[in-house]
C-alpha positions as semicolon CSV with decimal commas, in nm:
position;residue;x (nm);y (nm);z (nm)
1;M;-1,248;-0,486;0,059
2;T;-1,604;-0,547;-0,076
3;L;-1,616;-0,186;-0,204
4;R;-1,294;-0,213;-0,393
5;L;-1,401;-0,556;-0,538
6;E;-1,715;-0,398;-0,675
7;L;-1,527;-0,105;-0,814
8;L;-1,290;-0,327;-0,991
9;A;-1,583;-0,519;-1,140
10;E;-1,723;-0,206;-1,272
11;I;-1,399;-0,066;-1,416
12;R;-1,346;-0,390;-1,578
13;R;-1,662;-0,346;-1,781
14;V;-1,494;-0,059;-1,967
15;V;-1,120;-0,100;-1,913
16;G;-0,938;-0,421;-2,000
17;F;-0,670;-0,526;-1,758
18;D;-0,487;-0,842;-1,663
19;A;-0,363;-0,772;-1,308
20;C;-0,401;-0,496;-1,057
21;A;-0,309;-0,335;-0,712
22;F;-0,560;-0,140;-0,529
23;L;-0,448;0,018;-0,201
24;L;-0,609;0,221;0,060
25;T;-0,376;0,479;0,213
26;D;-0,337;0,682;0,517
27;P;-0,499;1,016;0,413
28;E;-0,217;1,227;0,583
29;T;0,096;1,023;0,484
30;A;-0,040;0,865;0,150
31;V;0,135;0,541;0,261
32;G;-0,040;0,219;0,178
33;S;-0,234;0,059;0,471
34;A;-0,482;-0,202;0,313
35;P;-0,387;-0,352;-0,020
36;L;-0,606;-0,560;-0,248
37;A;-0,377;-0,714;-0,524
38;D;-0,421;-0,968;-0,801
39;V;-0,070;-1,025;-0,939
40;P;0,105;-1,307;-1,113
41;H;0,334;-1,422;-0,821
42;V;0,242;-1,340;-0,469
43;S;0,592;-1,439;-0,352
44;D;0,717;-1,119;-0,536
45;L;0,493;-0,894;-0,333
46;P;0,781;-0,756;-0,113
47;R;0,990;-0,675;-0,421
48;L;0,682;-0,531;-0,600
49;I;0,610;-0,295;-0,313
50;R;0,969;-0,179;-0,276
51;L;0,993;-0,094;-0,642
52;K;0,659;0,076;-0,653
53;Y;0,757;0,308;-0,373
54;L;1,116;0,367;-0,521
55;T;0,985;0,451;-0,875
56;K;0,926;0,816;-0,953
57;V;0,750;0,754;-1,294
58;N;0,371;0,798;-1,228
59;R;0,406;0,764;-0,851
60;W;0,072;0,830;-0,689
61;T;0,210;1,109;-0,477
62;A;0,350;1,293;-0,778
63;L;0,048;1,288;-1,007
64;G;-0,070;1,641;-1,063
65;D;-0,412;1,769;-1,154
66;E;-0,479;1,464;-1,370
67;P;-0,547;1,173;-1,144
68;V;-0,461;0,907;-1,411
69;A;-0,129;0,847;-1,594
70;L;-0,028;0,579;-1,848
71;L;0,319;0,427;-1,846
72;Q;0,379;0,419;-2,213
73;E;0,259;0,775;-2,251
74;A;0,459;0,913;-1,947
75;T;0,784;0,747;-2,070
76;A;0,754;0,846;-2,428
77;R;0,714;0,468;-2,524
78;E;1,040;0,389;-2,326
79;P;0,899;0,207;-2,018
80;S;1,244;0,113;-1,910
81;R;1,267;0,457;-1,765
82;S;1,045;0,320;-1,487
83;M;1,233;0,122;-1,222
84;L;0,928;-0,081;-1,143
85;W;0,879;-0,193;-1,506
86;R;1,257;-0,241;-1,579
87;D;1,325;-0,447;-1,273
88;L;0,994;-0,641;-1,244
89;L;0,699;-0,585;-1,458
90;S;0,892;-0,641;-1,778
91;T;0,970;-0,995;-1,659
92;Y;0,584;-1,053;-1,632
93;G;0,539;-0,935;-1,991
94;V;0,337;-0,624;-1,890
95;G;0,312;-0,382;-2,181
96;D;0,138;-0,082;-2,015
97;V;0,028;0,032;-1,666
98;A;-0,256;0,269;-1,599
99;S;-0,204;0,451;-1,256
100;S;-0,481;0,637;-1,076
101;V;-0,471;0,829;-0,744
102;F;-0,778;0,900;-0,529
103;R;-0,707;1,237;-0,362
104;D;-0,918;1,529;-0,261
105;R;-0,867;1,833;-0,051
106;F;-0,898;1,614;0,262
107;G;-0,609;1,383;0,176
108;C;-0,507;1,083;-0,027
109;W;-0,734;0,780;0,018
110;G;-0,583;0,528;-0,217
111;F;-0,431;0,435;-0,548
112;L;-0,473;0,184;-0,822
113;D;-0,250;0,024;-1,080
114;L;-0,394;-0,159;-1,357
115;W;-0,161;-0,389;-1,578
116;K;-0,218;-0,483;-1,940
117;S;-0,010;-0,775;-2,059
118;G;0,163;-0,818;-2,398
119;A;0,450;-0,642;-2,560
120;A;0,219;-0,434;-2,785
121;A;-0,057;-0,398;-2,512
122;R;-0,163;-0,041;-2,454
123;F;-0,438;0,134;-2,276
124;E;-0,661;0,334;-2,500
125;P;-0,729;0,702;-2,466
126;S;-1,101;0,612;-2,406
127;E;-0,996;0,388;-2,113
128;A;-0,778;0,653;-1,960
129;A;-1,065;0,896;-1,997
130;F;-1,304;0,668;-1,825
131;L;-1,060;0,620;-1,534
132;T;-1,024;0,990;-1,501
133;A;-1,400;1,041;-1,501
134;V;-1,457;0,792;-1,222
135;A;-1,164;0,917;-1,015
136;A;-1,367;1,175;-0,815
137;P;-1,666;0,957;-0,725
138;V;-1,429;0,663;-0,631
139;T;-1,233;0,909;-0,410
140;T;-1,548;1,008;-0,235
141;A;-1,659;0,641;-0,180
142;L;-1,322;0,549;-0,034
143;R;-1,318;0,849;0,206
144;R;-1,666;0,771;0,331
145;T;-1,584;0,408;0,381
146;Q;-1,266;0,485;0,576
147;A;-1,444;0,758;0,784
148;R;-1,680;0,481;0,922
149;T;-1,375;0,319;1,104
150;F;-1,339;0,632;1,319
151;T;-1,683;0,591;1,484
152;D;-1,678;0,532;1,860
153;R;-1,683;0,172;1,972
154;P;-1,713;0,011;2,315
155;P;-1,376;0,002;2,502
156;H;-1,156;-0,281;2,408
157;P;-0,856;-0,413;2,614
158;L;-0,533;-0,293;2,482
159;R;-0,248;-0,525;2,405
160;P;0,092;-0,432;2,541
161;G;0,293;-0,252;2,279
162;P;0,441;-0,126;2,071
163;V;0,613;-0,422;1,904
164;V;0,895;-0,408;1,638
165;L;0,954;-0,589;1,310
166;L;1,301;-0,566;1,157
167;L;1,321;-0,586;0,788
168;S;1,621;-0,570;0,538
169;R;1,629;-0,335;0,247
170;D;1,490;-0,620;0,036
171;L;1,196;-0,641;0,286
172;E;1,306;-0,966;0,428
173;V;1,224;-1,037;0,795
174;L;1,541;-1,022;1,011
175;G;1,385;-1,022;1,347
176;Q;1,102;-0,911;1,568
177;T;0,994;-0,872;1,938
178;P;0,824;-1,153;2,110
179;R;0,471;-1,041;2,071
180;T;0,497;-0,919;1,717
181;Q;0,325;-1,231;1,573
182;E;0,021;-1,166;1,793
183;Y;-0,013;-0,824;1,642
184;L;0,036;-0,954;1,290
185;R;-0,242;-1,215;1,338
186;I;-0,480;-0,920;1,418
187;L;-0,367;-0,720;1,118
188;V;-0,383;-1,020;0,881
189;P;-0,645;-1,265;1,001
190;S;-0,571;-1,589;0,822
191;G;-0,577;-1,961;0,836
192;H;-0,243;-1,997;0,684
193;K;0,032;-2,167;0,873
194;D;0,296;-1,930;0,750
195;P;0,382;-1,638;0,969
196;P;0,169;-1,346;0,876
197;I;0,340;-1,039;0,749
198;P;0,091;-0,753;0,677
199;A;0,158;-0,560;0,349
200;S;0,107;-0,250;0,558
201;A;0,450;-0,317;0,726
202;Y;0,609;-0,372;0,378
203;N;0,453;-0,045;0,264
204;V;0,586;0,144;0,568
205;A;0,934;0,002;0,523
206;A;0,927;0,075;0,142
207;Q;0,827;0,437;0,211
208;L;1,125;0,475;0,447
209;L;1,350;0,352;0,158
210;A;1,188;0,604;-0,073
211;V;1,256;0,881;0,184
212;Q;1,612;0,774;0,203
213;A;1,640;0,762;-0,174
214;G;1,485;1,106;-0,209
215;T;1,182;0,975;-0,411
216;D;0,935;1,111;-0,168
217;D;0,925;1,295;0,172
218;N;0,607;1,182;0,331
219;P;0,657;1,019;0,678
220;P;0,692;0,642;0,670
221;S;0,385;0,568;0,878
222;T;0,027;0,457;0,822
223;R;-0,279;0,366;1,019
224;V;-0,461;0,027;0,981
225;H;-0,820;0,036;1,106
226;L;-0,971;-0,279;1,242
227;S;-1,332;-0,394;1,258
228;D;-1,346;-0,347;1,636
229;G;-1,272;0,024;1,627
230;Q;-0,913;-0,012;1,702
231;A;-0,616;0,131;1,506
232;R;-0,274;0,001;1,447
233;T;-0,003;0,236;1,328
234;P;0,294;0,069;1,163
235;A;0,576;0,331;1,144
236;A;0,940;0,316;1,048
237;P;1,144;0,550;1,268
238;T;1,414;0,708;1,064
239;A;1,655;0,670;1,363
240;A;1,605;0,301;1,365
241;R;1,851;0,230;1,082
242;A;2,173;0,024;1,129
243;A;2,426;-0,178;0,943
244;S;2,369;-0,538;1,020
245;T;2,526;-0,880;0,958
246;S;2,260;-1,133;0,899
247;C;2,273;-1,489;0,740
248;G;2,629;-1,432;0,609
249;R;2,535;-1,113;0,431
250;P;2,735;-0,822;0,595
251;D;2,660;-0,462;0,608
252;R;2,303;-0,485;0,506
253;T;2,114;-0,169;0,605
254;T;1,796;-0,249;0,796
255;S;1,491;-0,071;0,901
256;S;1,253;-0,126;1,192
257;T;0,878;-0,117;1,166
258;V;0,712;-0,028;1,487
259;I;0,353;-0,130;1,533
260;S;0,165;0,058;1,798
261;G;-0,221;0,064;1,872
262;S;-0,508;0,236;2,017
263;S;-0,865;0,131;2,066
264;G;-1,194;0,299;2,145
265;A;-1,260;0,649;2,265
266;N;-1,238;0,538;2,631
267;S;-0,910;0,349;2,603
268;G;-0,717;0,631;2,758
269;R;-0,509;0,681;2,451
270;R;-0,559;0,943;2,183
271;R;-0,727;0,797;1,883
272;P;-0,607;0,882;1,529
273;R;-0,772;1,216;1,416
274;P;-1,073;1,122;1,208
275;P;-1,092;1,243;0,839
276;P;-1,301;1,567;0,778
277;R;-1,660;1,496;0,707
278;A;-1,770;1,576;0,381
279;R;-0,707;-1,610;-0,743
280;Q;-0,375;-1,819;-0,570
281;R;-0,293;-1,591;-0,856
282;G;-0,159;-1,400;-0,570
283;R;-0,406;-1,203;-0,378
284;E;-0,303;-1,025;-0,061
285;T;-0,600;-0,861;0,110
286;M;-0,663;-0,649;0,406
287;P;-1,006;-0,516;0,543
288;S;-1,138;-0,204;0,378
């Protein structure tokens, strides 16, 4: 997280923005694993994630050779063409969004959305040019940071798993297996009394919705790397979909997020393949 906070501070020297969402992604699936967000209402986080994944306009997986795209420019000054803006960001008074993807020949390492508030607010061409210029060095920094999480560590006792978290299409929690909370406390260490729900689980479920909607075809899976050398892999099996009746709301399609894990090199399980060398204004954070 420290690296991304430092990067945001440097970007802010040149680019003005009022809110942001900066995610690390699994380099193979491009699904978010470790978000750092400074957004107006943290309670809207599940909705924000779902809409981000379902929106085709300036989706990080769809950006071409140019790693930066502006909402107003991409929609020909009709931002309502973006589902994310139409259904949520417009209610925040967001005028423009600058979207960046951090991708190289080894994979996709993260993406960043910067929001500028005000009906007439726009990102200047010079700001977009700066974001484009820094995209390559930021990509390299993110890749190197994530690569360190694949170093060998001493063996660590494995917890029984996997565990399952059942979410609705609106990313509401419908159910979970008995040891799910234990896993979630590891993924999101916090002193809060509220049950922890890692944004990585929301991202995986949202990616499943995107696959079902035909927005994207990457697998709904991501790897979350912990400081002790372990990895957790939230994944949404496409077979785990069912019509469910819950809380008086019939026929709500649900998806399950399965969280499995592996630890050090001597754990007896195959570790994830390492990458090639080479304010409350709501903040939801994960280690980076």
